[in-house]
N, C-alpha and C positions, 0 to 999 in steps of 0.2 A: 504494497499499500504506499510505503513511504517513497518507492523508488517511483513508482505512476505519480505521486504528489510532485516530486522533484522534475519528471519530464515534464509535467503540465505548466510549472512554473518557468522552465526553460523555453520551451514552444513558446509560452507568453510573452516572456522578455524580449524571444527574437522577433515577433510580431511587432512587438512595440517600437523595435529597435530598425526596423525596415527602411529601407534608403530609397527615395524616389528622386529622378530627376528630369524634368520637362526640360527637354531640349528643342533649339530652333523655333522659339515660339514668340509672338508678340506679346512685352510684357507691359500690364498697365498698372503701377505701382499704387496710383493716387496722389499720394505723397511727392511726386518726382514725373518729370515726361516720361512718356512711354519709350522702352526700350523696343526697336523693331525688331529685332534679332538675338535673343538671350535665352540664359538658362536659369531656372530658379531648381536650389537642390533642398530636397526637405528630409529632414533625419532627427530622430526620437520626436516626433511630433511638432517639431518647429521648423520656419525656413532656415536654414545652414547657411545659404549663399543666393544670392539674385545680382545678376549683371549680363552684361554683353559677353565678357570673358572671363567665364567662370568653368572649371576643371569639373569636370564629373568624376566621382568616386568611383573606383572599381567596383566596390558592391552593391552600386545603384542599380535600381530596375529601371531603365531608361524607356521615357515616354517621348517618340518622337510628335511633335506639334506643328511641324510648318503647315501654316495657313491656319492655324488656330490662334487665339489668343488667350492669356492669363490674366485674370482679374481677382481682387480679394472677394471670397465669400460675402454676400450679401447680408445686412444687417437690420430686422426689423424691430424696433424699438418700443412696441407695444400689442403684445399679444395675448390670446389665451392660450396657445398651443401647449396641448398636453392636456390642459385643464378642461377643453370643451370640445368635445366630441359630435353628438349628436343630440342638438336640441329638446325633440321630442322624446328621448332618452333620457332621463332623470339620472339614472346611474351611471351613464357618461358625463354627466355637468359635475365641476367640483371646482367652481369659481367663488362660492361665497359661503362664509361662515355665519353662523346664527349669532345673532346680535348686534349692536351699532358700531361697537368699538373692538377691533381686533387686529391692533399693531403686533401683536406678538404671532401672529399666523404667517407662516412662510410659504409663499406660492411654490418653492422647486420641490419641497417635500410631495406634493400633489400631483408632480408632472407623470404623466403615463408617457414612458419614452416609446415607447410601441405605437402612437398613436399615429392613424391613417394620414393625420393632418401634417404631421412632421415628417414625413415620408413624401408628400407631394409638396410640402414647401421644399424640403432640403433637393430635390429632383430639379428643381428650378433654378438652383444656384444661393439659396438662402440658408446659410451656414449657423447663423448666429442670431437669437431672438431674444426680447424681455418680455417675461411672463408674469402678468398681471391679474392678482385677483379683484375681484368686484363684489360690491353689495356692502350695505351698512353706511356710516359715516367714515368709519377708517375701516379699511377692506383687510389691510395686512402689508406684508412687504413683497415687493415686486424683486425678480431674481433675473440675472443675466444667466443665459444656457447655451451651451452648442447644442444642434441638432442632431448627436449620434451618442449613442452608448445603450447601454442595456439596464441601468438603473440611471435614477435620478442624479447621485453624488458623482457618478462619472460624467455626466454633462456638464456639472455646475461651473461657471465662470467668476460668477459674484455672488453670494446666496442675497445680499441686502442692498440692492441698489440705491431703490427708496420705498417710502411708506405711501400707499396708494388711499387719499382724501376724498371723498363725496361731499363737496359741500351742497348744500337746501339750495333749491331753485324754485321761485315761483312761476317758471314758465314750463309748462306741461310738454314731457316729450311727445314726440309723435302727433303734436298739434293739438287743438282743442277738443274736448268731449261733445258727445252730440247735445246731451243737456245743455250744457254751456251754451251752444249755439243754438238752441233754441229757446230758451230762459237765461240770458243773462243776468250775473248776481246770485244765481242759485248757490247751495251750498259745496257742490261742485266746482264753481266758477273760479274767476282768479282771485277774489277778495279771501274766500276761505283757504284757497292756496296761499296767498300771502299770509295770512295770519299763521299758518302751518308751520311755511318756512321760515318766519322770526323765530317760532317756538323752537324749532329743529335749530335752528342758528345759534339760540342762547346755550342748548345743550351741548353743541359741539364746542363752542369757547369756553364753556363750564370745564369741558373734559382738557381742552388745551393748557386752562387756567391751572388744574389740577396735574397734570404734566408736568409745568414747570414747575410749580413746587415741591414736587416730588425729585424732579432733576436738582434743583437748588439743596435740597435735604440731600440727598446725595452726596453732592459736591462737599457740601460740610463735612459729612460723615469722613468722606473718603481725605480730606486736608485734615483731619483730627486723629486719622488710622482706625476708625470706626468702620461699622458695617450696618448694612437695613435689618441683616438677619431676618426674622420674621414678618417683619413689614415690607418685604421685598414683594411687589407686584408685577407679574410678566407682564402685562398689557403695558404699564407705564414704564416699565424698564426698558420697553422696545422705543417707546417714544423720547427718551433720552437724548439718544445720538439725534434725533430729528429737532428736538429743543435749543440742542446746544449748536444748531448749524454743522453737525458732520455728515448729515444725510438728509437728502430732498425729500419734500414731500411733491408726489405727481398728482395732480387735480386734473380728472377728464372735465371738460367744460367746452363747450361748442359757443354759445350765444355769445357777443361781446360783453354783454352788462355781468355774466357769471364769470367770465376770465377776467374781468376788472374786479369784482368782487373778492373772488380767490387770491388776486394779487394783494387786495389791500387787507383781506384776512392774516396773509403770509407777513405782512409788513406790521401788523399789531401785534404778532408774536416772535416778531424774527426768524421766520421760516425761510428756508431757500426753497423757491418753488420750482414746477417745470409743469406746464401745460399739456394735456394730451387732448387729442383731437383738434380743438382750436378753430374749429371749423370758420368763427368771423374773426379770427385773431388778425386779417388783413387790414381789418378796420380800424384797428389800435395797434397799427404796428409800431409807430412812434412812441405810445405809451410803454409797450413789450421793450422797447430798446431802453427807455428812459430807465426802466425797473430791472433792466438786465434779467429777461424773464424767457427763459429757452422754451421753444413749442416743437411739441410731437405731433407736426400735423398729418392729421388723416383723412382730411375732405375732399381730395384731389378730385377724386371719382364723382364727387356729390353733384347734386342740383340747387340750383339758387333756392335760399332759405326761403326769402322775399320778394316778392314781384317787381321790386324796385331795385333788385341786385342785377349788374350784368351776368349774362348765360356765362359767361366764362370765368367768373368770379373767383371760384375754386380752382380751375384749372391754374390761372394765373399767381395764385394767392403765394406759393413759395420763391417767385421771383418780387413779388410786393415785400416781403419778409427780408429776402437778401438784401434789395435796398436799402430796407431799414436798418439794415445792420443787426437784425434778429437772429440769434443762433437757433437754427432749427434742423430737424430731421423728419424726413418723410416716414411714416407708418402705415399700418393698415388699421389700426385701432384706435379707440380714445375717444373722448368725447359722450355723447348720446349714446355711442355703442358700447360703453363699457370698455372691456380689453378687447372688443372688434371680434368677429365672425373668422375663428382659428382656419376657416376653408378659403378665406380671402388673402392669406400669408404669400400664397405662390404669387398673386397680381403684385407683389411690391415693385418689381423692375418696371412694370409698365404705368404705375402711378408715377415714377421718375420720369420716364418716357412721355407721359401726358404735361408733366411739369417743364420738361424741356421744350416741347411743342408750342407752350404758351408761356416763351419768355424766360424760362432759366437756363443758362449758358450748360451746355452738356456735360462738362466737365464736374460742375455744381452738381448737377441732377444727380451724377453717379456718386459723389462724396455724400450725398443727403439719403444714401442706402448703405454705405459702406463706413467711412471714416467718420463723419459728425455723428450718426448716430453712437459709434462705438465711443465716442467721446461725452458725449451726454451721460450715456450709461456708464461712465469710469472703466471702461476696458479697453482704451485706446491704446494702452502698451501690449495688449495681447491680440487685439482683432483690428481688421477695417481697411489695413493695408497692406502690400507687401512688402517688407522689410525683413532685413536678415535678425532674428531672435524672436519674433514673433510667433504666433500659434501658425502652423502650416495649414489656415481655412481658405481653402482656394478653388475657383471656377476656371474650367478649362475650357472655351465655349469655341463654335465655328459662327463666327458673326458677331453682332453687338448684344450683351444681355438686356439691353433698354429695348430690343427689337424682337417681338414675337416670334419672327422666322426664324430665327437663330436656332441653333443646333446646342445642345448642351453636351459635351463628350465625357467630361469627367468632374467629377467633384471630391474634395479632400475635405475632412475635417478633422484637425490634429494630427496631420498627417496621414490619416486613413483613408483609403479610396473606400467612397460611400457605392454600395448598389446604385444604380440609376431604375431603380424599380417601384413603382407606387401603383395604389389601387386604379389609378386612371390608366397606366401602362397596361396593366394586366389585363383590365377589360377592353381594353383596344384590341389586344392581341387574342382576345377571347372571342371577340364577338366583329371586329374590324372586317373580317372576310364574309 
């Protein structure tokens, strides 16, 4: 038995140490000019070398990539991947905890590594994602994961990127109710919603004040060499780095008034905030720049919310944000969508393509789904560009990743060659004839 275990460990180590060399490829590092004919060497899960004159190690498995391009794997910075599968099947949905305040909940623990949605996204070149919980006022901690592994801990990049906080809104998502349309001012109408919003906001502020008091008490005890002991509270403990500004709060919001209200709330309590969704962020871009608030913009494929909005308002919004100097990334979730439909993650490159078609420079559109989301997630030292020392999350493609007609040839996650099969490809092969 001992011999079998030893052999298994040796074979596992050999698989981990496997070296690949992608040669004669056009390499797009994102952080520097493209290399028209170069080599990328992958060793021990990382990029060992990249350049026009890189020696190929003898032990490397060589991939001839003439006519192909190498890009960094794409990053979707707001999703429910691995948490949500089939909305109509309750057992496949694990996005929400019971209760209003759950900052101690960790999204990555609930990720299903074998989700069909993960396979589908990965095959289209998305290799990293932020997995965000939803529901309640404080939903829990969002985590950065790589989209390959047998267990959640094998996929983990950063367990606590930020705490998701849902601010109360007097604007009914999905439009006004039929009763409100027929009888304005009824209990289900705007006035009643406004009262409920004020009550919910008061509860949220009270919780934040309690979290601040807890953080201050802990700081005093730490300074004197004491500890909380039995007074330790798991939820408030998870809020300490948020209150201290060491971790961001991620607030899903679409309407510009809700976005502004979220920023004002964050300022009141000294919180670092990131807006997710941000459909109307283009309307208050100078304000967001002034307050230094980043946006995980998820509305590129949306239709106008108001009759007076230009038809292309959301297509062109990324360029509006860029011109204003607002830090942003393109995502598939956020805002009124919560974490977003997991099935939509595969469309991330086409959101970038739409933004590029409506004003955003193509180089910036590519950064908006690679480097910029990695920076906002705090994992740019690991993913988001092709640089020596970073994790080998790579996409090898014939054509442009932002073009639906292009053909993905290889995908690497942490240096491992990922199978290019998904339920979509399996169904096509079964029924395509």
